N, C-alpha and C positions, 0 to 999 in steps of 0.2 A: 164904140165910136165908129161912125160910118166911114167907108173908104172914100178917097177923093181921086179925081182923074189925075193921071200923071203920065209922063213919057218915059218908058224904060230906057230909051236911047239918049236921053238928055245928059250932056256932060256935067251938069250941075245937079245930078240926081242925088239929093240928100247925101252930099259928100261927107258930112259929119253928122251921124245920127246919134241920138241919145238912148241910154238904157231906160227901161221902165221897171217898176218894182216886181218882186219875185214870188214864186212858190217853188215846187220841185217835183221829183218822180222816182220810178224804178221799174225793172223787168229782168230779162234774162237773154243770153244768146251766145253763139259761137260762130265764127266766120271761117269760110273757106273760099279759095279763089277758083274761078273758072276761066275759060278762055276769053280773050278780048273780043269786042264787037265794034266794028267800024273804027278801029284805032283806040278805043277805050276799053279798059278791063270791065268785065261784067260779073255780077254776083246775083244769086237768086235769094228770095226771102228765106227759103228753107236752109240754104247754105249760110245765111246770116244768123240762123237760129231763131228767126222771128216767126210767130204763129201766123197762119193764113186761114181764111174762111171764105165760103162762097159769097156771102154778103156781109162783110164785117160791119159791126155796129159803129155808127158815127159818134165820136167823142165830143166833137164841137164843129161848128161850121162858120165860115166867114166868106167875104167876097173881096178878092184882090183885083183891083182895076188896073188895066194897062191900056196904052194908046199907041197905035201904029203910026200916027201922024202928028205927034206932039201935043195932043190933048183935045183936038177938035172932035175926034171920034173916040169913044171909050169902050173897050171890051170888058164886060163883066166876067171874071174868072172865079167861079165858086170853088172854094176849098172845103173838103170834108175830111177832117182828121180822123184816122181810124186806129192809130198806133202811137203809144208812148212807151218806149222801152230802152234797153241797154244792149250794147254789143262790146266785145273786147276790142281794145285799140290796136294791138300789134298786127293782126292779119290784114285789117283794112289799111293801116298806115303803110304796110309793105305793098299792098295792091296799088295804091295811088302815089307811092313814092314820097310819103310825108313823114317818114321815121324821124328825121332830124328836126323838121319843123314842129312836130308835136312832142319832142323829147321832154319838155318841161311838164307835160301832163302825165308822164309815167308815174305810177305809184299812187295816183289820185282816184283810181277806180275805172270802171267801164265807161265808154263813151255813151252819150245820150242820143237816142234816135226818135225823131218825130216823123211818122209816116202819114201821107194823105193822098187823096185823089183830087186832081185839079182838072177842071173842065173849062174850055173856052166856049162861053155861051154867046159870044158876039158874032159879027158877020165878017170879020177880017182876022188874019193871022195874029196870034198873040205870042209875045216873047217876054214873059215875066222873068225878071232878075231876082231870084229868090234869096240872094245873099243878104237882103235887108231884113229877113225874118229872124227874129232873135228870141232866145229864152230870157225871161225877165231876170234882171240883175238887182243886186243890192250894193250898198256902199262898202268900201274896204273896212270901215270901222265896225259895221254890222257883222261882217264875216269874221274879223279879228276877235270880236267879242264872243263869237260862237252862239249868236242869237238863234233861237229855236227855228225861226222862219228862214234863215239864211240858206242859200243854195250851195255855198262854198264847201267843198269837201275838206276833210281833215288833211293837214299838211300843205295846204295851198300857200304859196309865197306871194308877197306883194307884187313882184315883177310878173309872175304868171297871171295873177289876178288882172293886172293892168292890160296884159296882152290878149288874154283869152276870155275874160269874164265881164269886162265892163266896156262895151256890151258883149254878150255871149252870142256871137254870130256863127253861122254854120262853118264847120271845119271842112266838110265834104258833102257831096250830094250824090244820090243814086236815083236814077230815073228810067222809066220804060222807053224814053227817047233820049237822044244825045243831050248831054249837059256840060256846060263850059265852066270856066273859072269864076264866073259871076253867079254860079248856080243858075244860069239862064237856060231855059228850055223853049223849044218852039212847039206851039200847040195850034193845030188847025181849027177852024170853026167847027163846033160840035164834037171835037175830039176830047177824050178823057184820058189822062195819063196818071201813073203812080209815081210818087216822089217820096224819097226818104232823105231828110236833112239830118246830118250828124253834128252833134254839139259836144263841148267838153264834158267831163264827168261832173255830176252834181250830187249833192247830198240827197238821199232818198227821202221822199215824203209822198203824200197822197196826190198832190196836184202839181202841175207845172204851168206857169203863165207864159204864153207864147203869142207872138204876133209881130206887127211892125209899128214902131214908135209913131204916134200921131195918126195912125190909120185904123188899126184894130188890135184888140187883145182878147184872148180867150183863155179860160182856165181848163186845162186838160187833165182828166184823171189818168193815172197810170194804167197800162194794160192795152187791150185791143189787139188788132191784127191787121194783116194786109189782104187784099183780094187774092183768091186762090189762082186767078189767071194773071197775076202780076208778071210772071215770066222772068227773064233775065233783066237785071237792072244795071244800066251803064253807070260807072262810078267815076268821079273826078274830084280832085281837091278843090275847095272853094276859097278864094282869096278874099278876106274881109274888106269891106269898102274903106275902112280906116282903122289902123291899129295903134293910133297915138293917144287914145283917150286914157285918162286917169280918173281916179275917184274924186 
């Protein structure tokens, strides 16, 4: 589904977004904390336990459009996903101060990581708010029935499902540039940055469906890696745009 022009600064920016159907994933990892950078804690890919490569294979691509002037001019921001993996929750939760907020996710498994490179291919600065990018969801009835394709991990409660899984928005973001509570990053024209979005634990499967409702959706196979030159990644908790949805 092709992207459409939008203003990331608009106060009415998809205040209530809908989930889209699912798939799922898997990988491996161990997190360690390093020193803060510019007021934000930083982590490296190796400290996250995630693989790196000189030129990681692209698992899927999409274009995420942003506008610096409310939609008159649109920046195309190509996204190349290179990683779908898992990291343990506790070290990252401690790093971003989210231990209490993520308490309901304890015991459900490792957190889900989607890593990608984002480029501003436009002629003006771009500030994509990446909190709208979600992992595909399924209904509570599908999860409760334990259907084969459901992403819900074993032991998931209805209240936790409603808060974190419908939709499954990013819990946190890591980026090679500063990242705020909307998972927003500033990308100059021609600049390419590395981003990892962190999601709730999901049941392992071959693929995860990921994207923005009504804009794009891609099927991502598990595995991959991050660029070897990703360096220190600034980390921040991401507040979902709306936490009141139910099934």
